[in-house]
C-alpha positions, -999 to 999 in steps of 0.1 A, spaced: 0 0 0 13 34 -9 22 55 22 0 85 29 14 119 18 15 137 51 37 166 40 25 197 22 26 190 -15 45 221 -24 70 236 1 78 266 -20 96 283 7 123 266 26 130 235 46 109 204 50 116 186 83 118 149 81 113 143 118 97 164 145 124 156 169 154 165 147 168 193 126 170 171 95 156 189 65 153 193 27 161 227 11 152 235 -25 168 265 -42 155 287 -57 120 287 -42 106 311 -69 118 319 -104 103 351 -118 109 354 -155 101 379 -183 99 369 -219 78 363 -250 55 335 -260 73 308 -279 105 312 -260 121 285 -239 136 291 -204 160 269 -185 168 269 -147 190 247 -126 172 236 -94 194 225 -64 181 202 -36 200 199 -4 194 167 17 204 174 53 188 142 65 204 108 74 186 89 46 190 87 8 159 101 -9 146 94 -44 125 119 -64 106 119 -97 103 152 -115 69 165 -124 54 198 -136 19 212 -128 2 243 -141 -7 269 -115 -41 286 -122 -62 310 -102 -99 302 -96 -122 322 -73 -92 343 -62 -71 313 -50 -43 291 -66 -50 256 -79 -26 231 -93 -36 213 -126 -20 182 -140 2 188 -171 -17 187 -204 -52 192 -190 -52 229 -201 -51 237 -238 -23 262 -232 -5 240 -206 30 253 -198 36 222 -176 31 199 -207 63 215 -223 85 206 -193 118 188 -199 137 177 -168 173 165 -169 176 141 -153 139 131 -150 145 114 -116 172 119 -90 186 103 -58 201 127 -33 224 110 -8 224 119 29 240 153 38 247 160 1 230 179 -27 217 172 -62 205 193 -91 180 191 -120 178 213 -150 142 223 -158 132 237 -192 98 252 -201 85 265 -234 59 293 -233 28 284 -255 18 308 -283 -14 316 -263 -11 319 -226 -40 324 -203 -21 316 -171 13 327 -159 27 301 -136 40 265 -134 56 245 -106 85 222 -110 80 194 -84 104 171 -68 79 143 -60 94 120 -33 92 83 -37 111 73 -5 89 68 26 103 85 56 93 83 93 71 110 107 63 100 143 47 65 140 37 70 104 53 70 70 53 100 47 64 111 13 82 144 10 76 167 -21 90 201 -27 85 225 -56 98 256 -73 73 282 -86 80 297 -120 61 329 -129 61 345 -164 56 381 -174 49 386 -211 34 421 -212 33 454 -193 -3 450 -181 5 449 -144 -23 462 -122 -34 458 -86 -68 468 -72 -67 477 -35 -95 480 -10 -98 504 19 -70 507 44 -81 493 78 -67 493 113 -70 463 136 -63 474 172 -37 457 193 -47 428 215 -29 409 243 -16 384 218 -10 405 187 3 439 175 -20 464 158 -22 459 121 -29 479 90 -46 458 63 -58 462 28 -76 436 6 -61 435 -28 -66 416 -61 -44 413 -91 -68 426 -118 -40 427 -145 -28 400 -168 7 396 -153 22 385 -120 27 413 -95 46 416 -62 32 447 -44 55 460 -17 46 489 4 51 512 34 26 528 57 30 559 78 7 570 106 3 607 112 -12 624 143 -37 653 142 -8 678 138 6 658 109 36 645 129 49 611 122 36 586 148 48 554 132 62 538 100 59 501 91 64 480 60 38 457 45 45 421 41 53 413 5 29 391 -14 34 375 -49 0 376 -67 -8 358 -100 -35 373 -123 -69 371 -106 -54 362 -72 -66 379 -41 -48 385 -8 -46 407 23 -16 429 26 -6 434 62 17 458 81 23 451 118 26 481 140 48 471 170 42 501 192 11 515 209 -8 545 198 -22 569 224 -59 576 222 -67 601 195 -73 606 158 -47 597 132 -43 594 95 -27 564 78 -10 567 44 1 536 26 21 536 -6 26 505 -27 50 499 -56 32 481 -84 59 474 -110 74 508 -107 40 526 -104 29 540 -70 -5 533 -55 -15 554 -25 -42 547 1 -52 569 29 -76 563 58 -86 581 90 -78 561 122 -94 566 156 -78 550 186 -102 549 216 
């Protein structure tokens, strides 16, 4: 019987622990590959997997298309979409064994279809070696996200700027609901300043960066570490959208 897959399918960030009681891990670099180009072009990237565990691990390479439906990402098997980027994937080698405390690499090549309705694909190291997780067996899989920009139609639609007051367990937060309403991936980064009634600076905090595919929605959050005395304030948030500024303002009342 095939062991259950207990790990998250795509660990696009960093390390995947093999045992709760150890520091053993898998690290895949890079986690994200943002690319610009034109349809019909091919792109190649070397992916390096570091195995810091005590066991040899085998992986089969796969590709899945990444689409956005109802504002959230979904992964689609290669070839199911008429403009599938994943279907063009070529991995060299197509499978790999990474020995304990060593690394291995795979070269991934994708060709952009002439007509592209989506902008992302994931190169997946699908684990085939069962590893112990507590009293159960698990298969580890990690992936690198590739995003493609093929035009200059980058746009982010942002909602109102809101303040969540501080609690005993969390700092105050500035938040804005955003959606990528363009046709290209976007990584909105921003900064918020809080001004008192006299226009003096009361605080300055960065927003956490989010990578948004076309149609994807998210909440941009800035944590305010200090405490604001009671009074009326004004928050001004400025986001950088592919070199174009987007500014939001909102009155804030702290009881």
